[in-house]
N, C-alpha and C positions, 0 to 999 in steps of 0.2 A: 114392781121388774118387768121393764118393756121389750117387748123383741120386737125388733123392725121389719118388715118383709121387705122383698122387693120385687116389683112385677117386671120382670125382662121383656116383656114379650110386646110388640108391637097392638097387641091388641089386649083394649083393655081391661075384658071380662071375657077373655078365651080358654084355651087347655091349662096354662098356665098358672090362670089365677083363679081356674076352680081348683087345684093342687093346691095353693097353698092357701086359700079359705077354711081345704080341709083342714091345715096344719092350725091357721088362726082359731079356728071353732074349738080344737083342742084346748091351745094354750090358755084361753080367755076360760074354759070347763076348770082347766087347772091352777085358775087364780091368777095369769101372767096377763101384763098391759098389752095389749098389739098396735102397730099401727101396718098401712099398705101403703107402700109407695110406689108409685107406676115410672117408670122412664118416659115415660110416652110416644109420639110418633116424630118428633124434630128429628134433624140429624144431631146425630153427637158425634163430632171429629174424634180420632182417636189422638192419643197422647204424642205429643211433636217434641217432646222432653226438653221445654226449651229451659228447665228449671227455674220456669217461674214462683210455681207456687214452693221455694222453699225461701221468697221474699216476702211473698203476702199470704201465704200459710191457705190458699187454696189455689185454684185452676183457677190458669187467664182466659181461659175458654169462658165465658159468662151463661151457662146451662142448665139444665138439671144437676149436672155432676154436684154442683155448686148448692144448688137447691137440697140435694141429700146430705153434701157435707154439714150442713148449716144445723140440721138435727139428730148427725149418728152418736153425740155426746148424751144426751139425754137416752141412751138403747144401750143394754144389757146382754144383749145377743142379738143377731142378724139368720135372715134364711134369703137366701136369692133364690130369684127361681127364673126360668131358659128353658125356651122351644129349643129343638133342635133344628137348625140351619146346615147341610151337608155335612154330617156326623161332628159338626161343631156346634158350640155354643152360637148365635145370635148375634150378625156383624154390630147391634148396638149397644146391649149388656156387654159384649166384648171390651166396646172403646168405653164405655161408661165406668166398668170395673178398672179397666187399667189407672186408666186418672184419677178415679178415685182413688184409688190404690196407694196408687203413686204418688197423689197430694200429700197422703195422707205420712209414707216414708217421709220423703225429700223432706216436706213440710214442718216435718218434727211434730206433726198433732199428736200421734197416737192411741187415735182414738180408737182404734181394734185393738190395742195391747187385749191380752188373756181375755178379751170376749168370746163368747160361742157363736160360731157360726157353721150353716150347713147351706145344701144347696140342693134346686129341687129341679128337676127336667123332664117336660114333656116332650114329649115324637110321639107320630103318626107310629112309626114301627121299629128303625133300628137308628144308632146315634149315641142312643145313650150314656152307656159308661163311658163313651168318650169325652162326653162335654163334660160330666161328674167329674172325668180324673183334671177336665180343663182348669175346671171353677174352683177347685179346691185348693189351687194351689195360691190365688191370692191367700188363702187363710193362716197355711203354712208357713212364709216367708214374713205372715204379721204376728205371727206367737199368738195367732187366735186356735182356740178350743176345738175341734170337728167332732160334730156331735152325729152320730150314726141312727141309721134305725136298723126293723129287721130285714133287711133288704137293701139295694142300695134306692139311693131316692129319687123314685122314676113314677112317671102314669102317661098311659097313650092310649089316645085314640085322635080324631081330626077334627070334632069338634066338641064342648062343655058336658055333653046328654054322652058323649062316648068316654068322658073321663070315670062320668058319675058311676059308669055299669063297671070301670075295672077294681074291681071291691079289694084283688089284693093291694092295688095300686094306690087306694085310698086309705085303707090300715096302715100299708109303709107312712103316712102321710102325721098318721096318729100315731103311731109309735116314736114315730123321729119327733114330734114334739111333747110326748110326756118326755121322752128322756131329753129334751132341749129344758123343759121345765125344773125336773131333777136336778138336774146339772145347777143351773141357777138360783138354787134354792140350797143345794149342795155349798154353792160359791156364798154367799150369800153368807151362812150360815158359818162358815172358814170365815169370814172377813168379823162378825160379829164376835167371833172367839179368839181373835188376836190371832189371826195367824199371817205373817209378812208376805208380801209381793216376791219372784225369788229377784234376789241382787244385779242386777243390770250391766251389761259391762259395757263399753263405748266400743258403737259400731268401727268392723275392722272391712274396710272393700280391699281386696285383692284380684287383680286380672294378672291372666298367663302370659304375658309377653313381660321380656325382659331384653335390656340392654345386651 
């Protein structure tokens, strides 16, 4: 079993990285394989809703989004980490997730279907819960179980050394990792026991404009 951890910060080894590596370390202790994916610092355009992904199965912009889509099928669970920018997720990780999840939905990939996920938020001070709520919405629209911890998944600090002093935040990361590992093991046991996936219905799209 493998969990893919996404570092959505422009800093490769900053505060967000410090938080997700605490998750990674505990996952490894629980026997779960991990891989960290950094979205990088190159510009990431937002989704243009061109619907090209429905034809080609991935995003029409060839950048880190498609690099990520190439490896998602091998993952059993996901952790997405983001810094807080103006009380919201950073612009790069927002564009990244918009395109990743839209390509998965419209492209018919369903790479995230019933795979557990969680977000990890890093901030100097405030805006954490707003960012937490924002990013969790990607999972609920993709039929992904959300893994929780004993508190909202956040750490505080202006630099990695500060995060390492946030003992409650680091504990929250470890509890999150153990809960993720437990869920993955339960899912694996259920699959081996022959428990079937839920019946799927054809997707219905409705808008609220009527003639």
